[in-house]
N, C-alpha and C positions, 0 to 999 in steps of 0.2 A: 458543964462549962463547954460552951460552944466557942469557936473561934470565929471571929469576923473576918471576913474576906473583904479587902478594899473594893470598893465600886469603881468603875471607870471614871465616875464623876469626881471621886477624890484624888485620883492620881495627877500629878504635875503634867503640864504639857511636855511633850517630847522636846521641843526646841527651847524650853527654859533650862538655864544653867542649874546644874545640881550643886548641892552643898559642897561637894568635893571638888568642883571645878574652880580654879582661881579666876579672877576677874581678868578681862583682856587688859593689856597694857595700854597705857595713854598714848594717844597718838603723838608722834614726834613733831616738833614745830618745823615748818619748812625751812629748807637750807637757803640762806641769803645769797651767798655766792661761793661756790666752790673753788678752793684754791687749787692750783695746779698740783701735779704729783710732787714737784720739787718742795712743795710747802711754802712758797713764797708768793705773795700777792702779784698779780700782773701789774706791771709799772714800777714795782718797787726795786727792780734792778737798776733803774734809771737815777735813783736817789743819791748813791755815793758818787757815781760819775758827775752828775749834775752839780752836786755840792762841792766837789774837789775843782771842777772846771769853773765854777762860779767864783771861787776864791782866788784862783790862779789867774783865769782869763776873763774875769767877769765883765771888764770893760768893753770886751768885744762881743758880749752877749752870747757867747758859745753855750752857756748853760740853757739859755732859753731856746736855742735851736735844738739841743737834745731833747727838750721836753715837747718839741714840736710847736713852740710859740714863735712863728716866723716873724709876724708884725712886732712883737715885743722885742725880739732880737734885734731888728734893724732900728728901732726906737732906742735900744740901748747903746748901739754903735754911734748913733747921732748925738745922744746926751753926752757920751765920752768924749767925742770930738769937739763938741760946742764948749764944753767946760774945760777943755785941755786936760783931760784925764781924771778930773774930779768925780766924773760919773760912774768910774769903775768902782767907786765905794758901794754902790747900789749892788753890784754883782757880789762884791765881799760879803756883804750883809746877807744878801740871799743865799749865798752858798753855805754860810753859817746856819742859817735857818733850816736849810734843807737837811743838812747833817744832824740837827738837833731833834728833828720830828721823828716820831716812830715811823715804821712803815706804813701802818694803817692810816695815821693822820697824813702822811706824805701823798699817799694814793689818793684819798678822799680829797684833799685839798687841790693837788696839781695835776693829777691824772684824770680823775672822774670830775672834780669841780672845775677844772680848767682856769684856775686863778692865776692870772699873768704877772702879777706884781705881788711882791712880799707875801 
């Protein structure tokens, strides 16, 4: 009874994973946009303020100025003056829309997407 010694040709390569080694973990997908340490999306802090001001002072376009829409804010003031105040209904509707959107939808639509009306 002779014992066979494995030849160097039969040995697995040194860099090959052994059967005891677990497979490497899958690569994590790239991060889309990291939220700040507070856990809130950038720009989401304006949602409540713009929504409430849109409901209360919508005719004056204050909610537009809060979001950085200067041209749309001026147009809102002109519409309200020309229609003797009926244009303020646009601000009321927009304020309600702002408050009913989720933070992600609000940021995507009005902060990143720069959508000026409704």
